[in-house]
C-alpha positions in Angstrom: 0.0 0.1 -0.2 1.3 3.5 -0.9 2.4 5.4 2.1 0.2 8.4 3.0 1.9 11.8 1.6 0.2 14.9 0.1 0.6 14.2 -3.7 0.1 17.0 -6.0 -0.3 15.1 -9.2 -0.6 11.4 -10.4 1.0 10.9 -13.7 0.2 8.0 -16.1 3.0 7.0 -18.7 1.1 6.5 -21.7 2.9 3.8 -24.2 5.2 0.9 -23.3 7.7 1.3 -20.3 10.6 -1.2 -19.7 9.7 -2.3 -16.3 13.3 -3.8 -16.0 14.1 -0.4 -15.2 15.0 0.5 -11.4 14.7 3.5 -9.6 17.4 5.2 -11.3 16.2 4.4 -14.8 12.9 5.7 -14.1 13.8 8.8 -12.2 16.1 9.3 -15.7 12.9 8.4 -17.8 10.7 11.0 -16.0 13.6 13.9 -16.0 14.7 13.8 -19.6 11.8 12.5 -21.6 8.9 13.8 -19.6 10.9 16.7 -18.4 8.7 16.8 -15.3 9.4 17.6 -11.5 9.8 14.3 -9.5 8.9 15.8 -6.1 5.4 15.7 -4.7 4.0 13.3 -7.5 3.2 9.5 -8.2 4.4 8.2 -11.6 2.7 5.2 -12.6 4.6 2.8 -15.5 2.7 -0.2 -17.3 3.7 -2.6 -19.7 1.7 -3.4 -23.2 -0.4 -6.2 -21.6 -1.2 -4.0 -18.3 -0.5 -7.0 -16.0 2.4 -5.3 -14.6 2.7 -1.8 -12.9 5.5 0.0 -11.1 4.8 3.2 -9.1 7.5 5.8 -8.6 7.0 8.0 -5.4 9.1 10.7 -3.8 9.5 10.3 0.1 11.3 13.3 2.0 14.5 11.8 1.3 14.6 9.1 -1.1 12.5 7.3 -3.6 9.7 4.3 -3.2 9.3 1.9 -6.2 6.6 -0.5 -5.9 5.6 -3.4 -8.3 2.8 -5.6 -8.8 2.3 -8.4 -11.2 -1.4 -9.8 -11.7 -1.5 -13.5 -12.4 -5.0 -13.2 -14.1 -6.6 -9.7 -15.8 -5.1 -6.7 -16.3 -5.1 -3.2 -14.6 -7.2 -0.5 -15.8 -5.8 2.9 -15.2 -8.8 4.5 -14.0 -8.9 1.9 -11.2 -5.1 2.4 -10.1 -5.6 6.2 -10.3 -8.4 6.1 -7.8 -6.6 3.8 -5.4 -3.5 6.1 -5.5 -5.6 9.0 -4.7 
C-alpha cells in the first residue's frame, strides 16, 4: 500500500515502459523524456499487456518503487488512479 503523503499530481506514462528499469532508470525517464519535477508527484508505469505496474514515489529523502504483477487479468488505469488518490 502506498504510504500516505501529500501528492500534488499522479502521472500515468502512456505507451510501453521497460519495467526492467530500477529507480534510477525510471527517474531518468521522468527527468529527461517527460521533463517533469519528481517531487510531490506519483508516476505510474505499465507494460503493453497492463498486467504489470510500477509506481515511483518521492518520500522526504528517497524514492519508493512499488511493483505489482497480476496472475490473471489486467489493470485498468482509472481503477489504479482512484486507489492511489
